OpenMM code with the backbone's topology and positions (N, CA, C; nanometers):
from openmm import Vec3, app, unit

residues = "MET HIS LYS LEU LYS LYS ILE LEU LYS ASN ASN LEU LEU ILE LEU ALA GLY GLY VAL ILE GLY ALA VAL ALA GLY TYR PHE TYR TRP LEU ASN ILE GLY CYS SER THR GLY SER CYS PRO LEU THR SER THR PRO GLY MET SER ILE ILE TRP GLY ALA ILE THR GLY GLY LEU LEU PHE ASN ILE PHE GLN THR LYS GLY GLU LYS ARG".split()
positions = [
    Vec3(0.6382, -2.0035, 3.7056),
    Vec3(0.7453, -2.0732, 3.6491),
    Vec3(0.7011, -2.1535, 3.5185),
    Vec3(0.5868, -2.2155, 3.5605),
    Vec3(0.5406, -2.3213, 3.4461),
    Vec3(0.4795, -2.2181, 3.3457),
    Vec3(0.4011, -2.1234, 3.3526),
    Vec3(0.3295, -2.0269, 3.2687),
    Vec3(0.4441, -1.9691, 3.1635),
    Vec3(0.5745, -1.9347, 3.2163),
    Vec3(0.6783, -1.8802, 3.1692),
    Vec3(0.7286, -1.9784, 3.0583),
    Vec3(0.7498, -2.0961, 3.0981),
    Vec3(0.7881, -2.1984, 3.0097),
    Vec3(0.7011, -2.2082, 2.8914),
    Vec3(0.5666, -2.1897, 2.9211),
    Vec3(0.4717, -2.2252, 2.7948),
    Vec3(0.4846, -2.0962, 2.7256),
    Vec3(0.5147, -2.0113, 2.7542),
    Vec3(0.5182, -1.8520, 2.6726),
    Vec3(0.6372, -1.8612, 2.5952),
    Vec3(0.7367, -1.9425, 2.6519),
    Vec3(0.8779, -1.9348, 2.5667),
    Vec3(0.8345, -2.0443, 2.5035),
    Vec3(0.8081, -2.1540, 2.5082),
    Vec3(0.7727, -2.2435, 2.4342),
    Vec3(0.7087, -2.2325, 2.2892),
    Vec3(0.5747, -2.1426, 2.3335),
    Vec3(0.4895, -2.1065, 2.2110),
    Vec3(0.5529, -1.9919, 2.1411),
    Vec3(0.6660, -1.9313, 2.1939),
    Vec3(0.7004, -1.7965, 2.0974),
    Vec3(0.8744, -1.8582, 2.0733),
    Vec3(0.9127, -1.9412, 2.0681),
    Vec3(1.0439, -1.9674, 2.0760),
    Vec3(1.1383, -1.9521, 1.8996),
    Vec3(1.0213, -1.9864, 1.8192),
    Vec3(1.0509, -1.9536, 1.6799),
    Vec3(1.0649, -1.7957, 1.6633),
    Vec3(0.9660, -1.6997, 1.7369),
    Vec3(0.9840, -1.5374, 1.7342),
    Vec3(1.1101, -1.5106, 1.7933),
    Vec3(1.1228, -1.5654, 1.9151),
    Vec3(1.2753, -1.5317, 1.9745),
    Vec3(1.3923, -1.5477, 1.9394),
    Vec3(1.3999, -1.6815, 1.8619),
    Vec3(1.5313, -1.7000, 1.7751),
    Vec3(1.5387, -1.6379, 1.6479),
    Vec3(1.4179, -1.5863, 1.6117),
    Vec3(1.4292, -1.4907, 1.4726),
    Vec3(1.4952, -1.3377, 1.5478),
    Vec3(1.4289, -1.3019, 1.6528),
    Vec3(1.5014, -1.1898, 1.7262),
    Vec3(1.6227, -1.2080, 1.7387),
    Vec3(1.6878, -1.2800, 1.7917),
    Vec3(1.8427, -1.3284, 1.8208),
    Vec3(1.8927, -1.3175, 1.7105),
    Vec3(1.8772, -1.4010, 1.6086),
    Vec3(1.9374, -1.3874, 1.4665),
    Vec3(1.9425, -1.2605, 1.4186),
    Vec3(1.8178, -1.1927, 1.4361),
    Vec3(1.8020, -1.0831, 1.3500),
    Vec3(1.8825, -0.9263, 1.4257),
    Vec3(1.9033, -0.9578, 1.5583),
    Vec3(1.9822, -0.8813, 1.5976),
    Vec3(2.1468, -0.9093, 1.5818),
    Vec3(2.1889, -1.0152, 1.5629),
    Vec3(2.3018, -1.0375, 1.5506),
    Vec3(2.3684, -0.9838, 1.3823),
    Vec3(2.2705, -1.0180, 1.3050),
    Vec3(2.2751, -0.9885, 1.1629),
    Vec3(2.2743, -0.7981, 1.1585),
    Vec3(2.2074, -0.7466, 1.2450),
    Vec3(2.1725, -0.5999, 1.2515),
    Vec3(2.3189, -0.5619, 1.3049),
    Vec3(2.3717, -0.5916, 1.3917),
    Vec3(2.5038, -0.5565, 1.4340),
    Vec3(2.6336, -0.5931, 1.3624),
    Vec3(2.5991, -0.7139, 1.2588),
    Vec3(2.7092, -0.7302, 1.1478),
    Vec3(2.6866, -0.6338, 1.0430),
    Vec3(2.5639, -0.6037, 1.0119),
    Vec3(2.5269, -0.4827, 0.9039),
    Vec3(2.5713, -0.3602, 0.9412),
    Vec3(2.5758, -0.3148, 1.0596),
    Vec3(2.6444, -0.1847, 1.1307),
    Vec3(2.7828, -0.1991, 1.1172),
    Vec3(2.8391, -0.3165, 1.1634),
    Vec3(2.9834, -0.3332, 1.1424),
    Vec3(3.0474, -0.3530, 0.9925),
    Vec3(2.9784, -0.4004, 0.9285),
    Vec3(3.0483, -0.4226, 0.7684),
    Vec3(2.9701, -0.3190, 0.6812),
    Vec3(2.8707, -0.2404, 0.6917),
    Vec3(2.8083, -0.1531, 0.5961),
    Vec3(2.7774, -0.0245, 0.6478),
    Vec3(2.6970, -0.0261, 0.7635),
    Vec3(2.6659, 0.0692, 0.8353),
    Vec3(2.6578, 0.2435, 0.7776),
    Vec3(2.6659, 0.3313, 0.8506),
    Vec3(2.6350, 0.4574, 0.7832),
    Vec3(2.7689, 0.5345, 0.8347),
    Vec3(2.8730, 0.5538, 0.7421),
    Vec3(2.9991, 0.6337, 0.8123),
    Vec3(2.9639, 0.7549, 0.8272),
    Vec3(2.8966, 0.8511, 0.7871),
    Vec3(2.8611, 0.9903, 0.8099),
    Vec3(2.7710, 0.9867, 0.9370),
    Vec3(2.7100, 0.9044, 0.9641),
    Vec3(2.6168, 0.9264, 1.0832),
    Vec3(2.4814, 0.9936, 1.0594),
    Vec3(2.4551, 1.0103, 0.9181),
    Vec3(2.3404, 1.0836, 0.9317),
    Vec3(2.2022, 0.9858, 0.8729),
    Vec3(2.2091, 0.8400, 0.8912),
    Vec3(2.1396, 0.7581, 0.8680),
    Vec3(2.0862, 0.7096, 1.0215),
    Vec3(1.9613, 0.7459, 1.0321),
    Vec3(1.8904, 0.7229, 1.1571),
    Vec3(1.8898, 0.5655, 1.1946),
    Vec3(1.8810, 0.4775, 1.1210),
    Vec3(1.8761, 0.3342, 1.1572),
    Vec3(1.9942, 0.2435, 1.1528),
    Vec3(2.1165, 0.3206, 1.0965),
    Vec3(2.2229, 0.2356, 1.0816),
    Vec3(2.3635, 0.3348, 1.1393),
    Vec3(2.3231, 0.4205, 1.2044),
    Vec3(2.4179, 0.5314, 1.2336),
    Vec3(2.5039, 0.4589, 1.3691),
    Vec3(2.4182, 0.3939, 1.4572),
    Vec3(2.4597, 0.3675, 1.5845),
    Vec3(2.4257, 0.1969, 1.5914),
    Vec3(2.5244, 0.1205, 1.6441),
    Vec3(2.5221, -0.0301, 1.6887),
    Vec3(2.3757, -0.0452, 1.7169),
    Vec3(2.3444, 0.0025, 1.8595),
    Vec3(2.2156, -0.0093, 1.9151),
    Vec3(2.1038, -0.0144, 1.8381),
    Vec3(2.0852, 0.0666, 1.7531),
    Vec3(1.9576, 0.0904, 1.6758),
    Vec3(1.9820, 0.0003, 1.5535),
    Vec3(2.0805, -0.0547, 1.5157),
    Vec3(2.0769, -0.1471, 1.3944),
    Vec3(2.0634, -0.2709, 1.4785),
    Vec3(2.0830, -0.3220, 1.5787),
    Vec3(2.0439, -0.4315, 1.6492),
    Vec3(1.8985, -0.4401, 1.7030),
    Vec3(1.8540, -0.3285, 1.7475),
    Vec3(1.7083, -0.3270, 1.7442),
    Vec3(1.5901, -0.3542, 1.6375),
    Vec3(1.6630, -0.2759, 1.5305),
    Vec3(1.5871, -0.2948, 1.3919),
    Vec3(1.5723, -0.4371, 1.3658),
    Vec3(1.7064, -0.4667, 1.3748),
    Vec3(1.7355, -0.5981, 1.3251),
    Vec3(1.6565, -0.7185, 1.4046),
    Vec3(1.6588, -0.7063, 1.5400),
    Vec3(1.5609, -0.8013, 1.6227),
    Vec3(1.4285, -0.7987, 1.5901),
    Vec3(1.3609, -0.6729, 1.5672),
    Vec3(1.2518, -0.6555, 1.5243),
    Vec3(1.1957, -0.7218, 1.3921),
    Vec3(1.2895, -0.7044, 1.2903),
    Vec3(1.2880, -0.7537, 1.1596),
    Vec3(1.2774, -0.9118, 1.1729),
    Vec3(1.3981, -0.9732, 1.2534),
    Vec3(1.4130, -1.1035, 1.2379),
    Vec3(1.2724, -1.1603, 1.3233),
    Vec3(1.2105, -1.1118, 1.4167),
    Vec3(1.0983, -1.1811, 1.4902),
    Vec3(0.9924, -1.1650, 1.3965),
    Vec3(0.9887, -1.0461, 1.3044),
    Vec3(0.8748, -1.0701, 1.2575),
    Vec3(0.8894, -1.1554, 1.1212),
    Vec3(1.0015, -1.1730, 1.0689),
    Vec3(1.0349, -1.2428, 0.9476),
    Vec3(0.9942, -1.4123, 1.0135),
    Vec3(1.0350, -1.4519, 1.1306),
    Vec3(1.0610, -1.6062, 1.1452),
    Vec3(0.8807, -1.5997, 1.2029),
    Vec3(0.7831, -1.4788, 1.2650),
    Vec3(0.6704, -1.5081, 1.2762),
    Vec3(0.5967, -1.5756, 1.1791),
    Vec3(0.6331, -1.5443, 1.0568),
    Vec3(0.5655, -1.5889, 0.9170),
    Vec3(0.5742, -1.7231, 0.9210),
    Vec3(0.6824, -1.8053, 0.9482),
    Vec3(0.6902, -1.9414, 0.9470),
    Vec3(0.6211, -2.0336, 1.0897),
    Vec3(0.5530, -1.9700, 1.1563),
    Vec3(0.5060, -2.0215, 1.2569),
    Vec3(0.3542, -2.0520, 1.2194),
    Vec3(0.3419, -2.1929, 1.2624),
    Vec3(0.2031, -2.2532, 1.2266),
    Vec3(0.1085, -2.2109, 1.3565),
    Vec3(-0.0283, -2.2452, 1.3077),
    Vec3(-0.1131, -2.1784, 1.4075),
    Vec3(-0.1536, -2.2823, 1.5094),
    Vec3(-0.1185, -2.3981, 1.5126),
    Vec3(-0.0650, -2.4782, 1.6115),
    Vec3(-0.0062, -2.4434, 1.7337),
    Vec3(0.0857, -2.3676, 1.6673),
    Vec3(0.2115, -2.3291, 1.7809),
    Vec3(0.1911, -2.1800, 1.8319),
    Vec3(0.1004, -2.1376, 1.7907),
    Vec3(0.0673, -2.0077, 1.8327),
    Vec3(-0.0114, -1.9864, 1.9677),
    Vec3(-0.0575, -2.1107, 1.9784),
    Vec3(-0.1848, -2.1043, 2.0851),
    Vec3(-0.1201, -2.1729, 2.2244),
] * unit.nanometer
topology = app.Topology()
chain = topology.addChain("A")
for resn in residues:
    res = topology.addResidue(resn, chain)
    for name in ("N", "CA", "C"):
        topology.addAtom(name, app.Element.getBySymbol(name[0]), res)
């Protein structure tokens, strides 16, 4: 349990970015999305949420300092 808390604490910024990205991906699908269903990334809410979470996590990872990654 102590090890899990340490991992979560060290990656809190990445996890927050993933959650924010997932919410943004859902709203992107809801408001813009792909009406024909031919767009592979935005045709379903699940794919938009997954891609939003990945993008948000990677984006927030840029702002993490080296001391936080250890």
